[in-house]
N, C-alpha and C positions, 0 to 999 in steps of 0.2 A: 035894350035885351039884344047880343050880339047875333050876326045872323051863322047857320050851320053851312058844313062845309057844302052838302049835299044842295042849300039854297042856293047856294054860290054858283055851285056846278051847273042851278036849272038857270042860273041868268048868265052864263057866260053859253050855255049851248044854242043864247038867240043870237051868236056874231057868227055872224054869215061869211064864208070865204069867198072869194071872189072865183073861183072856181069848184062852187057848189059845197056845200056841208056845211059843218060846223065846227067850233073850238073842240066840241063836246066829244062830239060824234067821229072827227079825225084824229081822235086820242092828243093830242096838244099841250093839253094839261097838265102841270105840273104839282107839286107837293101845295098842296093849297092849306095854307097856314090861318087859326082865327087865334087874337091873343086881346080879351076885349075887344075894339073898335077898330081892330087893325088888321088888316086884312091883305096876305102876303101870297105868292103865288106865282109860277114859270109858264111860260109860254114858251113851248120845242118844237118846234117846225123840222122838217125833215131831212132839210138841206141848210146849207148856208143861204144858197143864192135864195132861196123862196124866204129866209128870216130880213131878207133883204127888203120883200117887200110887204111884208107883214107890219110894219110902221103903223096905218093908220087900223087895223086891230087892234093892235097891242094898246094903241088910245081909246080904241071903244068900249075893250074890253076894260079898262082901265075907270074910267067913264058909268060906264055898267054898273057896273058894282058899287060904287063910289055912292049912285043915287039909293041903295037897299037900303033898310031902314037898321040902325044901328051899326053904322060901318060911319068910322072916323078918319079913317086914311086906308090909304090903297099902295100897294109896293106890287110891280110889273117886271118881271123881267124878260124879255125877249133871248130865246138861246135859239141850236141847231144841234142837228146830229153832226160833228163832227166839228162843230165851228170852236176853237180855239178862245176865242174874247168874245162873248155874246154880246148884244147888241144891248149898251142899257148897264151892263154891269165891267167890276174893272177888275184887272189882272188877276189873275187867279191866287186865290188865299191859300197861303203856305200852312201846310200843318206840321210839327216841329220846332220846338226852339227850347232856347231856355225860360224855364219857369218864373214867372214875378210875383214878386213878396207880397201875403195877403197874411192877416190878420189871426190867428188860428183859423179854425175847420168851417167852415163858412157852407150856404147851401145854395141851390144850388134855383135861379128865381122861376116861379111855377110850380116848382116843384116840392109835391106835400108830402112823399117817403121817397129815399134809396135804398134799395137792396143789392148788396155784392154777394155774387156768388162766386164762391172761391173754391180752391181743392190743392191738398198737400202736392200731387204729381200729377202726370197731363195721364190722358188717356181715358178715365173716367167719369166723361159722357157731360162734365159740366157745361161748355157753349148748350150741347143736343137740349139739357136739362135747362138752361137759361132763358130760350131762345119756345122752346116748348110750354116751358110756366109764363113768358113773357103774352104768349097768344092765346092761352088757356084763362087771362085774368084779363083779357080784350075781348075775349067770346063770353068774359061773367057782366062787363057793364063795366070796369075799372077803365081809367082814360091813362095807358103804359106808354112807356118809353123802354127802350135797350140800348145799351152802348155796351158796343164792342171793345174793351177794354184790353184786348189779347193783342199789342200793340207788334208783336214779333207774328205772330201766325193769326190773322182775324180768318176766322170762318165765320162767321153769322150772314156774309153780305151772301153768300154760297146757301146757308140754310135757311133765309129767309125771303129766296129767289132776288136780288139787288145788286143790279153794277152799275146804274147809272152813278154819275158825281156831283155832287149837293152843290149846291146852287149857293153864291155870296154875293149878295147883293151889294155891298159898301165895302169888298175887303176884305171883315171883321168880323160879323156875325156868319152862321150857315147854316141854310132851309136844311134841316135832316129831311129823309126819305119817310114814307110810311108804306107797311107789307102785311097782310094779317091783320088791318085792325092797330097796327104797333107801329108809335116813332120809332124811327131808326137809325143811329151815326155810326160809324164804325172806319178805323186807319185805310180798311182792306177799299172803302170807297173813292181812295184820296189817293193810291198808289194800283201801277198795273198788278193784278192778278197774280205775275210769277215774279216780281219785282220785292226783293228782300229788303226790310227795312233795318238799316245798321245805323244805330246811334247808341249814344253812350246812355247811363244815366239821369242827366241832365234833359237830351231829347225826350225823353221819355215821357219824364213827368211834365214836362212843359207840353208835348202834345195833349196828354191825360186834360191837364187845366183847361187847353183851348177847348177839346172835348166836349169840358160839362160845363163851360160859362161863357162859351161863343158860340154854339148850339142854340138855334131858336127854338127848345123843349114846347114851350107853351104850357096847357094847364094839366099837370099829368099829377093823376091819383098815385103814383109809383114809376120810378125809375127803375129799372135793371140793370145793373155792372156787371158784365161777361168777364171775370179778373185772369188773367194768364194762371199756369199753374204758378205753386210754389211759393214759395216769401220775399221777395223782390222787391224793387224801384216803386213797381205802381202797385202795388198794395197799400207798402207804406203811404205812401204819397196822397191815394183815395183819404186812410182812414186819418191822416192828421191835417189835412187841408179841404175835408169836404163832412158835413155833419149825414151823416149815415143815421139807418134807423137800424141797420144791423147787418149781417152775415147771413149766409146760409153757406156751408159746407157740403159739398157734394163725393162721394167716398163708395166703391164698388165693394164686396164684404171680406174680401180675402185679406187676409193678417198684413201683407204687404201694403195694401194700401190705406189701410187703418193708421199704420203706423205714419206714412205723412198728412194724412186727416189730423191725428193729434198733432202733428208741428201747426198745420195750418190753424186748428183750432187754440194753439198756445198765440201766436201771431197774434190772431184780433183778440184776445185776455190781454195780449201786453201791452197794447196801441189803443185800449180803453170799448171795445168795439163789440156791440152787446152780440152773442152767437142766438139767432133765431131757432134754430133749428138746424136737425141733420138729414141727406137724404139719402138714403141706397140707391143705387143704380143696378143697373144690369144683374137684379136682386132675382129672378125668376125668367127658368126658359122651357116654352110648352112645344113639343116638336108640333109642326103644323101639319102633319102624316099622321102619329100615333096617340096623339094629344097628353104624353108620358110629361113627366114637369121635372124639369133636372137643374140644380144648381150648380154653375159649370165654376161660376166664383166664389162657392159659399153662398151661405142666407143667414141672416139675421144680425151679423156681428155688428149693422153700423147700429138698427135697434137697442142692440145690448150695450154698444159704447154711449150712445146717448142717454142713456138710463144709468149708468155708470156717470156719467157727469150732470144728471140732471139737467139736460136739453133736451127741447124738446125734440121727436122723432116725425118728420111730415112724411114720410112714406116711402114706401120699394117701390122703385120703377120695373118693368117687364126686360129683360132685352127681347128685341125681336127686328129681326129684319126690315120689317116694314117703317120703320122708326128712322134705319139707316137710309132707304130706300126716300124716305120723305123729305129727308134733311139734304139729301143729294139732290134733288128734284126743284127744293127751294119752295116745299111744300110740308111745314112744320104738322109731323103728326095729331100737335092740337087741336089743328085746325078742321078736323075731320071726325067722325067718329070710329070705334072699337073701344077694345081694352085699354090699348097702351095710351089712346087717348082721352080715357074715363080715365085713366090716376092721375096725370097729370091736373085733369078740373078737378079730382076732388083736394088734389094738394093746393093748388088755387083756392078753394073755395076753404080749405083749414087757414088758409093767408087771412082769408077775408076775416072770416068771424072772429080771426085771433086780434083783429086791428094790423095787421102788419102790411096789409095791400090795399 
């Protein structure tokens, strides 16, 4: 039986540092992944100078984990804040290249289901829905991954509270980060927060292929892919090159948003990708002072569209200030309590009960 992440951390907590404390207490252990009997993790020293002295600690950590029951192999990377070339790691892996040829839609190793979250236009809260749905599914016991495929506007690192660059043990594979119980990868982790990604279509498609096939996702019940808005290269590549379980389309209730949502629905139909359901975001606003309920963007339009198309309606999500504040703070609202969190958990339960997640 493969060891748990907690058991690995307990083992690493016994590695005492020369100046006191241990690897876990000093918050030096990152990106613990377990795939069968293969264990991988990163030791991050506070500075390059300290990292130079930690070779024995790296060796001791590797030996200790290798002795654990069920462990058949261990890969340890020693890195440091501000260290561009971590000890034991190859030169930085480059994201963004021309795609390689594949024989039709391919699965992602270890991933049972892949759900694409799309929208016909920007500004409808697709990324907010993606991150909160991922967290809600994880809190209900699913093994969940979240891939931010919005190459030009990656917002998920901020929403998930992550900014570290993922490690690459061999210059080919990528160790994803973990936050709020969700395994996570985004192009936003590979470039500066204010750096623009200026790529043509082939580079976009190559980057998406890399993040799907080179990331060590491990065993996942479901991988959620947060698509960019619209019906462009990324959507086309994902639907044609990856075995998707299906797509979820997010829209606000007003007519202008629904016009574009219909285009997204038509795109998935033409690409033979099942639409698993529609979500109405920003459906209801309740004044925190007087309790008055208002429908600022209309109400019920997405549910009516779902009924018209005979597509499942997965739920209506409220418009709340706390949702925006939680996303900006890096802790999705679904990680907490309250009406907005409950709405995401109800949606997650519908997906689980329907065998979609």
